[in-house]
C-alpha positions as CSV (number, residue, x, y, z in Angstrom):
1,X,0.0,0.1,0.0
2,X,1.2,3.4,-1.0
3,X,0.9,5.6,1.9
4,X,2.6,8.8,0.0
5,X,0.2,11.8,-0.3
6,X,0.5,14.2,-3.2
7,X,2.4,17.4,-2.4
8,X,0.0,20.3,-3.3
9,X,2.6,23.0,-3.8
10,X,6.4,23.3,-2.8
11,X,8.0,26.6,-3.1
12,X,11.6,27.2,-3.6
13,X,13.6,30.3,-3.4
14,X,17.0,28.5,-4.2
15,X,17.3,26.7,-7.5
16,X,19.1,26.7,-10.5
17,X,17.4,27.0,-14.1
18,X,19.0,27.6,-17.4
19,X,18.4,28.5,-21.0
20,X,19.3,26.1,-23.7
21,X,20.5,27.8,-27.0
22,X,20.7,26.9,-30.6
23,X,23.8,27.2,-32.5
24,X,22.6,30.7,-33.9
25,X,22.3,31.7,-30.1
26,X,18.6,31.9,-30.1
27,X,16.7,30.5,-26.9
28,X,15.5,26.7,-27.5
29,X,14.3,25.5,-24.1
30,X,14.4,26.0,-20.3
31,X,16.6,23.5,-18.5
32,X,16.4,22.2,-15.0
33,X,18.3,19.4,-13.5
34,X,16.7,17.1,-10.9
35,X,19.8,17.0,-8.8
36,X,20.2,20.8,-8.6
37,X,17.1,21.2,-6.7
38,X,17.0,20.7,-2.9
39,X,13.5,19.5,-3.0
40,X,10.9,19.1,-5.8
41,X,12.8,16.9,-8.1
42,X,10.2,14.3,-8.3
43,X,7.5,16.7,-9.1
44,X,9.8,18.3,-11.7
45,X,10.8,15.0,-13.6
46,X,7.1,14.0,-13.7
47,X,5.6,17.5,-14.7
48,X,3.1,18.0,-17.5
49,X,2.5,21.6,-17.5
50,X,4.5,24.9,-17.1
51,X,3.2,28.2,-16.0
52,X,4.7,31.7,-15.4
53,X,2.7,33.5,-12.6
54,X,4.0,36.9,-12.2
55,X,7.6,36.4,-11.1
56,X,7.2,32.6,-10.2
57,X,7.7,29.7,-12.5
58,X,5.4,26.6,-12.1
59,X,5.8,23.0,-12.8
60,X,2.9,20.7,-12.3
61,X,2.6,17.1,-12.1
62,X,0.2,14.3,-10.5
63,X,2.5,14.9,-7.3
64,X,1.7,18.7,-7.0
65,X,3.2,21.8,-8.1
66,X,6.7,23.0,-7.8
67,X,6.9,26.9,-7.7
68,X,10.3,28.5,-8.4
69,X,10.0,31.8,-6.8
70,X,11.3,35.2,-8.3
71,X,12.8,33.9,-11.5
72,X,14.9,36.4,-13.4
73,X,13.8,38.4,-16.3
74,X,15.7,36.0,-19.0
75,X,13.5,33.2,-17.5
76,X,10.5,35.2,-17.9
77,X,11.2,36.1,-21.5
78,X,11.9,32.6,-22.2
79,X,8.6,31.6,-20.5
80,X,6.7,34.2,-22.5
81,X,8.1,32.6,-25.8
82,X,6.5,29.3,-24.4
83,X,9.9,27.4,-25.0
84,X,9.8,23.7,-23.8
85,X,11.0,22.8,-20.3
86,X,13.6,20.0,-20.3
87,X,14.0,18.5,-16.9
88,X,17.0,16.0,-16.4
89,X,18.2,13.5,-13.8
90,X,21.7,12.8,-14.9
91,X,22.2,10.2,-12.0
92,X,19.2,8.0,-13.0
93,X,19.7,9.1,-16.8
94,X,16.1,10.2,-17.0
95,X,14.7,13.2,-19.0
96,X,11.4,14.8,-19.7
97,X,10.2,17.6,-21.9
98,X,7.3,19.7,-21.0
99,X,5.7,21.6,-24.1
100,X,2.2,22.3,-22.6
101,X,1.8,25.8,-21.1
102,X,-1.1,27.2,-19.1
103,X,-2.2,30.6,-19.6
């Protein structure tokens, strides 16, 4: 029996998120690494939607919502372009791409 309960919302102030660029130096995706998150990695690696709410970047999965608080302007600009979000887990060799944006 699985006694784990879904997390409704987890807000982080400390995280690392980057912008992947094409050879022509144009933004291609947002990149978030599972191992760079102190908490919420399981939410990120199972995310199905992304959303920018004010200054907060949110990833939502069946486990809950991961909120990266107060993202920088470059991340907000990339979110406005609705770039795909790539979440990688180098240790377990997993990767997902979130292409569905809310709003």
